[in-house]
Each structure stands twice: as C-alpha cells, then as structure tokens.
MARDRENKOL-386738 format. One record per atom (N, C-alpha, C): residue in one letter; x, y, z. Coordinates in pm, whole numbers, plus 50000, padded with zeros to 5 digits. Atoms other than C-alpha are relative to their C-alpha. Example, Ala and Ser with C-alpha at 12.3 -4.5 7.8 and 13.67 -1.06 7.14 Angstrom:
MARDRENKOL-386738
A500894988150000;A512304955050780;A500905012050000;S499184988149994;S513674989450714;S499235010950073;
//
This chain:
MARDRENKOL-386738
M501184995449928;M160827535889984;M500415011350095;K499754990149897;K160467563790238;K499644994250137;A500245004349862;A160577558690614;A500395011350093;V499614990349898;V160897578890934;V501374995950054;L498655002649953;L164607580991020;L500305008650123;V499644993149876;V166077590891357;V501455004649990;A498644994450005;A169127614091356;A500694998350135;D499235001349876;D171867614191618;D499465008850112;D500584991149898;D170107642991796;D498554996450031;H501345005449978;H166867622191801;H498915007249920;S500994993850087;S165177644591545;S499564989949893;L500605009450094;L162957627491286;L499875006249862;S500204995450137;S162777629890908;S499344988949919;W500665009250093;W160697613390633;W500904999549876;A498935000350100;A163447601790395;A500144986249939;E499805012650070;E164637574290164;E500724989750089;F499415011149926;F165507540290313;F499834987449918;D500075012450077;D166087505190179;D498664992950023;A501255007749989;A162897485590106;A500294986550063;P499775013049936;P162457453390308;P500004988749899;S500065012250082;S163137419290155;S498854991450049;V501175008249971;V160277394390143;V500424985550014;G499675013949976;G160877360390302;G498914990749951;P500975009550055;P159047328490199;P498665000050073;N501254999749923;N156437332390477;N499495014150024;D500334986049976;D156177370190456;D498925005149906;V500924991950080;V153507393690330;V500615014049990;L499524986350019;L154637426890179;L498805009249994;I501144991049987;I152277454890277;I500405014049957;R499874985650025;R152007489190119;R499215007150110;I500604994449880;I151327508890434;I499215012749968;H500844988150012;H148457533590435;H499885007650132;A500044993549868;A148507540590809;A500774991550100;T499355006749887;T150477532191120;T499575007450126;A500424993649876;A150097541691487;A501175000650097;I498914997549907;I152277554091770;I499774992250130;N500005006349869;N153117533892080;N501125006150084;R498974994049916;R155147545292380;R501364993549978;A498745006650033;A157757519592282;A500755007549890;D499354992350107;D158427541191973;D500755011950058;L499334988649938;L159247571092192;L501284995650070;M498805005349934;M161677549492390;M501064996249897;Q499045003950102;Q163277535292074;Q500665012349939;R499454987650056;R163727570491935;R501135005350087;R498984994949907;R165777578992247;R501104989850026;G498955009949986;G167857547392223;G499834990350116;F500205008349882;F166267529292520;F499294986849972;Y500775012150029;Y164317501892340;Y500324995149859;P499605004250134;P166237487092048;P499144988649949;P500795011050056;P164417463591810;P500664986650025;P499405013249982;P164907426191858;P500864996149880;P499155004350112;P167537408591644;P499194996049878;G500675003450125;G166467406191282;G498835008849964;A501134991250028;A163687432191311;A500475012649930;S499704987450065;S163547464091108;S500455010250102;P499584989449908;P165427493191269;P499055011950002;I500974989150007;I162557516091171;I498984998450113;M501045000649897;M160067524991446;M498674995449940;G501355003550044;G156477513091430;G499674985550023;L500335013649960;L154867482191583;L498694995049942;E501255004350063;E151707480491371;E499795008149873;C500314992950123;C150337490491035;C498724994649940;A501125004750081;A147417487690796;A500215004649857;G499834996450140;G147337487790420;G499584988849908;E500375009250108;E147267466090109;E501154990549969;V499005009850038;V149097434090025;V500435002449855;I499524998050136;I151327439689720;I500924988649954;D499185011550038;D153437407689728;D499934989850114;T499975010549899;T153617374489912;T501164990649973;G498935009750013;G156377349489980;G499514986949942;A500335012450071;A156507315889807;A499194990350085;D500705009449913;D155157297190112;D498765005750067;C501224994249943;C152327320890203;C498774993349938;T501185007250047;T148937304490178;T498705007750015;R501284993749969;R146347328790309;R499705012649920;Y500274986750053;Y146787363290158;Y500385001149853;Q499764997550142;Q146697375889800;Q500215014949978;V499804986150037;V147747407889631;V498645007149995;G501244992249997;G145067434289692;G499224998950129;D500705001549873;D143907421790032;D500285011950092;R499854989649898;R143277448790294;R500304993350133;V499555006849880;V145157439090608;V500555009950102;C499234993149897;C146567451090936;C500974989950059;A498945009249958;A149647436691100;A500675004750127;L499174998049882;L151557433791425;L501454998749958;L498624999650047;L155207442891366;L500985000250117;A498904998049905;A158477439791556;A500745013049971;G499414987450043;G159477471791373;G499665002349855;G500174997250141;G159077489591042;G498715006649960;G501304994450035;G155627505591063;G500055014249950;Y499904986050042;Y156807541491009;Y500655000549862;S499405000550134;S157437535590639;S498914997349897;E500965002750108;E155817529790302;E499764985249978;L500115014550022;L156437492090297;L500434992650126;A499585008749890;A156627464690558;A499844985549957;A500085014450022;A157397427590524;A499824993350135;V500325005949871;V155867406690802;V499504985749980;H500455013950005;H155247369690870;H498484999749995;E501445000050021;E151737360790758;E499224996650127;G500675002949874;G150927347991108;G499715012250083;S500224987449928;S151107383891234;S499075009549925;V500854991850086;V148677396490969;V498544995550015;L501435002949998;L144877398690990;L499275009149901;P500824990950081;P142197412190758;P499525011850083;I500624988749931;I141017446990851;I498524996650019;P501415003349978;P137607441391014;P499085007749906;A500944994050095;A134727448490778;A499435013050057;G500564987249960;G133557484590790;G500995010050054;L498984991149946;L136807499190921;L500895005649890;S499034993750091;S139117523390740;S501404994950030;D498605003549973;D142857518090709;D500515006850127;K499564993049880;K143387544390979;K499494993150125;E500545007549886;E141087525491214;E500704986550013;G499305012849996;G142767492791119;G501385001050059;A498654998149946;A146177506791208;A500005001650151;A500114998049856;A144927514091561;A499734987050075;L500415012549937;L144167477291630;L501154990950046;P499185011949972;P147107452891620;P500765000150131;E499155000149882;E149467463391899;E499185000150129;V500734998949874;V146937473492163;V499054988250021;F500895011549982;F144497445192097;F500794987450030;A499165011749968;A147277419292093;A500515000950143;T499494998349865;T148707433792415;T498914997450104;A501075001649902;A145387435592599;A499494985650004;W500505013750002;W144177401392485;W501014990350060;L498955008749948;L147487384092553;L500055000450153;N499724998849858;N147827397592904;N498784997950088;L501205002649921;L144247396693026;L499554985549989;F500675012850021;F143067364092873;F500944988149986;M499075011150017;M146137343392789;M500954998950120;E499085000349887;E148617352893062;E499254999050134;A500714999749872;A146147360793343;A498824990450005;G501125009450001;G143407336693232;G498715006050051;L501194993149951;L140647362093298;L498734992349965;Q501265006950016;Q137227346093348;Q498835009750020;P501164991349981;P133757361693324;P499655001750147;G500364997049862;G132737378693648;G501165004050088;E498854995949921;E136287383993774;E500205015149989;K499794985649994;K137187419293878;K501415003649956;V498744996050063;V139957438093698;V500325014550035;I499504986249995;I142037469393759;I500875002349877;I499234996150118;I143427486493448;I500655013550030;H499274987549981;H146107512393516;H500255006649864;A499904992350125;A146567540093255;A498814996649910;G501215004550069;G142977533393154;G499665007549873;A500314992350122;A142837560792889;A501014997949890;S499015002850104;S145847547692698;S499404991249891;G500475009050105;G145567527292381;G499684986250053;V500245013249939;V145937494592573;V498855000950099;G501044998549899;G143707507892851;G498605000549942;T501334999050060;T140777517692630;T499594987049933;T500285013250057;T141057484292453;T499614990150110;A500275009349890;A141177464992782;A498645002550063;I501334996849946;I138087483292912;I498924993449915;Q501025005550090;Q136087472792606;Q500004984850002;L499945014649993;L137337436892622;L499394994950130;C500585004249873;C136447434192990;C498475000749995;K501454998650010;K132947447292923;K499404989249910;A500555009550097;A132427424792620;A500024985750052;F499865013749952;F133567393492804;F499614998450147;G500675001949873;G131797399893132;G500825001850125;S499194997649881;S134427413093375;S499975014950034;P500014985849962;P133847445993562;P501415005150026;C498654994749984;C136877468793565;C500005013850063;F499704987249934;F138277497993764;F501225005749930;V498884993950074;V140617522893594;V500665010950083;T499304988249950;T143277547293707;T500495007949879;L499654991550114;L144087576993485;L500285014150048;G499444987149967;G145097613493472;G499075011850010;S500894988449993;S141987635393457;S498554995550012;E501435002849989;E138267637193530;E499384997949862;E500535001650136;E137607640893157;E500284986049947;K499675013550043;K139447608493084;K499174989750075;L500815009349923;L137587591193366;L498594999449945;K501354999650057;K134247602293222;K499954991949871;T499965007350126;T135247588392881;T500094984950025;C499825014349973;C136357554993027;C498754993850062;L501275005049946;L133137551393227;L498984998249888;E500925001350114;E131187557392907;E500344987949915;M499585011950076;M133227529592741;M499614987050068;G500395012249931;G132237504993009;G500714997250130;A499375001949869;A134537508793310;A498945001850109;A500984999449892;A132627503493635;A500295011250098;A499594989749905;A134607528393845;A501445003849969;G498634996050027;G137927546593858;G500495010450097;A499384989949916;A140307570694024;A500975008349916;V499094990850067;V142207601293900;V501265001250085;R498775000849921;R145847598694006;R500395013350064;H499654987049945;H146207636194066;H499185003350125;D500824997849880;D143527633894336;D500524992550120;G499425007649890;G145697611094549;G500064985249969;P499875014450023;P146357573794592;P498674993549961;F501205006950050;F143917550494417;F499534988950093;L500255012149922;L143977523994691;L498614999850061;E501295000149930;E140887534294887;E498844998049904;A501085001550097;A138657537994582;A499994986049939;A499915013550057;A139927504994440;A499544989550101;Q500485009349897;Q139257487494773;Q498484999950007;S501464999350003;S135687499794758;S499454992049883;F500405007950117;F135387484994408;F500184985150025;A499745014249970;A136907452194532;A498954994350095;D501125003949914;D134127451294797;D500354988350092;G499625009649899;G136067430295046;G500494986649951;V499595013250051;V136897401194816;V501315000549922;G498744998950072;G139987414394639;G499825000349850;I499994998950146;I140867419994276;I500604987449941;D499525012350064;D141357390494042;D501175002449906;V498954997250100;V143507406393767;V500305014949999;I499574986150014;I145517438693754;I500935000849879;L499174997650118;L146977450993424;L500745013150022;D499244988549952;D149817474793505;D501215003349912;P498824995150072;P152177494793279;P500865009450084;V499364989849918;V153327516293573;V501214994550074;G498845006449939;G155577492593767;G500185003250147;A499594999249860;A157387500394091;A499095008750085;G500774990649921;G155287529894205;G498654994950046;Y501325005449965;Y152057509794212;Y500084986250061;F499905014249966;F153437476094318;F499424996850137;E500465002949864;E152727477994694;E498475000150008;D501464999249996;D149117489194649;D499374989049915;N500515011050081;N148587463994370;N499944987050080;L499945012449923;L149647435694598;L498955000050112;K501044999049899;K147347448194875;K498614997149942;L501325001250062;L144417448194633;L499704986049948;L500265013350056;L144877413194492;L499254991250099;G500695009849920;G142457387194620;G500694986549994;L499465013650001;L143067350294673;L500114995049856;G499785004750137;G144597336494354;G500095011249898;G499944988650091;G144927371494208;G501255000049914;R498894999450096;R147197378793911;R500315014549966;L499504986950039;L149247410393859;L500864998349877;V499255000950125;V150467414093500;V500715013249976;L499194988150023;L153317438893455;L500345001049852;I499734998150143;I153487452693100;I500815012549973;G499204987950018;G155517484293161;G500625004150132;L499234995949882;L157837501893403;L500115015350003;M499994985550014;M156837538493372;M500475007050128;S499604993749875;S157517545293741;S501264994050059;G498755005549951;G160707525293775;G500004984950010;T499805014550004;T162077490093811;T500264993650135;K499615005449870;K162977486294180;K498915002550104;T500994998549894;T160547479794467;T500194988850101;E499985010649900;E160157459494786;E498804990949979;L501045010150020;L158097427694777;L499704993150132;D500435007149880;D156107413995072;D499704985549961;L500135014050042;L156657376995010;L498904992750077;A501035006749920;A154347366495293;A498615002749942;Q501294996650059;Q151437385295136;Q499784992649869;L500075007150128;L152217369894800;L499644985350023;M500255014149971;M152227334994952;M498614997750057;M501295001949935;M149137338995168;M498855001549900;K501044997950100;K147117351494874;K500114990249882;R499725008850115;R148577324994642;R499915008049869;A500054990750112;A149007354194405;A501144997449903;R498975001350102;R151007355294086;R500365013749943;V499514988050068;V153137383593946;V500594995449867;I499645004550134;I153527379393571;I500655011549923;G499354990250087;G156057398793366;G499764996349855;S500405003250137;S155067401893002;S500455010849902;T499734991350114;T156347416992679;T499484993049874;L500565005450124;L155057412192325;L500985000349885;R499254997050123;R157547426092074;R500944988749958;A498965009650034;A160267399292093;A499514985550005;R500505013949997;R157977368692116;R500194993349864;P499855007350127;P158477341591852;P498775001649912;V501114998150094;V156337343591540;V498874990150027;E501055009849972;E154477311991647;E499075005050112;E500834994749891;E153297328591969;E499165011749953;K500774988850053;K152277360191788;K498864995149911;A501055005550086;A150347339191536;A498834994850081;E501075005049914;E148377322891818;E499185011550059;I500724988349948;I147527356791970;I499095005849892;M500784994150109;M146377370091633;M498834991049960;A501085009450034;A144337338591563;A498865001250101;Q501054998549898;Q142487342591893;Q499275013349983;L500664987150026;L141827379291816;L499004998849885;E500895001150116;E140357370591478;E498754992150035;E501145008549966;E138137343491623;E499055006550101;K500824996049887;K136927360391940;K499715015050008;V500154985549986;V137357398091901;V499575006749870;W500334993550127;W137147406991532;W498495000249973;P501454999150021;P133427397391514;P499345010950085;K500554989549915;K132737421391802;K500355013949946;I499654987350065;I134567449091616;I499095002149879;E500844998750119;E132607441991298;E498555003150036;S501384997149957;S129317443491493;S499875013750063;G500024987049936;G130307476791651;G500014999550152;E499975001249854;E130367462992006;E501325005350056;I498674995049962;I134107471192028;I500505009049887;K499544990450102;K135687500891849;K501435004450029;P498714993649979;P139197514091794;P499795014350050;V500124986649943;V139687545991994;V501195008349951;I498964991850063;I141627572991806;I499885014350048;E499954986149955;E142637606391955;E500155009549882;Q499724990950111;Q144047622091636;Q500784992749892;V499255005250114;V145407614091290;V500905011049946;F499014990750057;F148587631091161;F500524994449870;P499185004850112;P150267629190821;P501344995350054;I498785005649943;I153407608590873;I501175010049996;A498964989850002;A155557638490778;A499975008750126;E500144992549876;E154277654291101;E500204991050122;V499795009849894;V155507625191313;V500575006350127;S499444993749880;S157467647991548;S498905006250085;E501124994249926;E154307666891643;E499144989250062;A500805011149947;A152477633891685;A500674993950123;H499275005049883;H155197621191922;H499845009350119;E500164990349891;E154917653192124;E498634998550066;L501345001849945;L151177647492164;L499934987650088;V500025012249919;V151647611792286;V500785002050129;A499174997849881;A154397622592527;A499335009350100;S500654990449912;S152097649392673;S499054993550099;D500965007249916;D149837623092835;D498605006049994;K501334993850013;K146807642592711;K499074992249909;T500785007550099;T145567615892471;T499114989550066;T500835011549966;T142787590492500;T499994990849879;G499915009150113;G143347559892283;G501255002449918;K498845000450089;K145657559591983;K500195013049923;V499654989650097;V147457585491773;V500504992949875;V499775007150125;V147577574291409;V500775009049903;L499254993250106;L149957583791126;L499504995149865;A500445003550135;A148567584690772;A501185000549904;V498885001150094;V151017573790501;V499465001549859;E500394997750139;E150507588190154;E501174996949911;S498895004250088;S152677570489895;S500135009749884;
//
C-alpha cells in the first residue's frame, strides 16, 4: 500500500509501505479520506510518538470501506461504509483497527465528511460529558473555539442545552462560532479574555472549561471556575509549567482533569464510540450537528495541508482525500 512517510528532515512523501496485518478483532478499511489533527504535526517533528503497538504512520481517524474482517469480528461486513478512530495509520490506503473504534458513517454524509468526525467528536464528547460530566444548563468555556474540537464542542453544547463562551483568533472566526451556537466569545488578539468571560459567567462562575492551551490560561481559568467547576486540560499549546493557587482550588471544590485520548485502552475507546453512536450520530443524521471542514486536499498535497493547519487560519477540519 501507499502511505505518507516522514523523512529525517521532516519532509513528507506519498510512498510504498507495508500493509497492516488484521487481528481477530480488527476491521480492515480501504481509506477514502482522513483528516489532520495537531497531534500529526507534533508527530511529524518527533514530539508525539505513537503508543506501543500502534502504526508509525500519522493519522488519527479515517473513513472508507470495509474490505476484510478478523475472525472474531461480529458487527461489520465487507462493503460497509465506516469511519474509525485510530491510534495511528490514517495517512495511508489501508488501516486495521479494532471494531470497537469503528462506526458507520452517518447517513447522508460523504466519506470526506465522515473522516472529519471520529477524533474531534470522540475528544469533545469524552471530555465534556464523560470526564467533566456536563449537565444541561451548565455554562462552558471552550478555548480555541474555531478548531476542529472547538467547533464540535460548540455544537454539542448547543444540542445538549449548555451555553458556551469561546476564545479564538479573529473576529471572522468569532462570527462563525456565534452562528454555530456559541453564546459569546473573545478574540485573543484584543487582549485577555477574563473580563468578557466573567460577564458571561454573570457572577456565578463557569461550570466546565475545555482547554487545549495549558499554562498560559491556567490562572484565568481557575478564577473563572464556579463552585464545583471542572477544568479539563486536553493540550499544552502555551506550555506545561504554571503556578497553582491551592486555596482557590479548595474553596471552589474545583477539579482539574488531565485528559488524553490516543493511548486509552480499546475498551475505553469502544465506550466513547458507543455513546457517540447512541447520542450524537442521530443528531448528525438529522442535520442538527454537522462536520465543519475548512478545506479538502489530495493526500499527495499533505505538506501544503499541514502548512494550512499550522497557520492557525482554519475553522474546523482539514481533510485529505485518498485515491487508491
């Protein structure tokens, strides 16, 4: 098969690579589309190696057609249209993945749209609803609101009855996020978000904050949390070291939750995917929630696609189309 390979100088090529083996619980997918995540940019530079046993190829999600199944697979058959959450291997023509990480592409969606779903929907659902236990009516802050996870989280908050405030990089992105359902927001280039977020909190504090930024936002995040508030850290874009006001944490009975998805056991990923299929996929099929795609590139143009993601000018996902 062909896959995107990373050279010693970090350049990318679409070249021959060994096809994956299919385990007894695996589904073999002929990939028609995959999507870019910031973790891919980190892996390309050597900062985010795949977990033990995972494919060394970049790519944390894909969509396509089942072409083979392991002896113990019970759900999927050859010819099924599916999308999948991967620990690696999406930037290729074939991927073998445990059937618990596979879902049918929601009715009415293309393969390109299906490829934009697994990683961001699993991340947003896991961290808002499973880790933070978000309840209807609770107030949420979503940092990097125009990202793939951010645009997904906005739609989930709206669909499940939680008003959200977003931080992002431009007035144009803010306008788009408000149209998606965010209640309010702040553009980071206009200054600190704290005052605008406090106005949104309206004196009672924020219940859940979803943060891929890390150290740079930690102090203001803690100030914003209300009684019993939950801060979920899903990234460290601004660094790993910060001071922590333990008294504030205790008085608010707040929780700081560190969370990653990629290296979780297959059983945990299967539970996340099962909840998505039950609670979110029907809303996608009805059109209430939609994948947000900035641009689609042929996979041979993956370098240009990475440059676009790294530019911070995107809203939603950048997708790679795979033509076998």
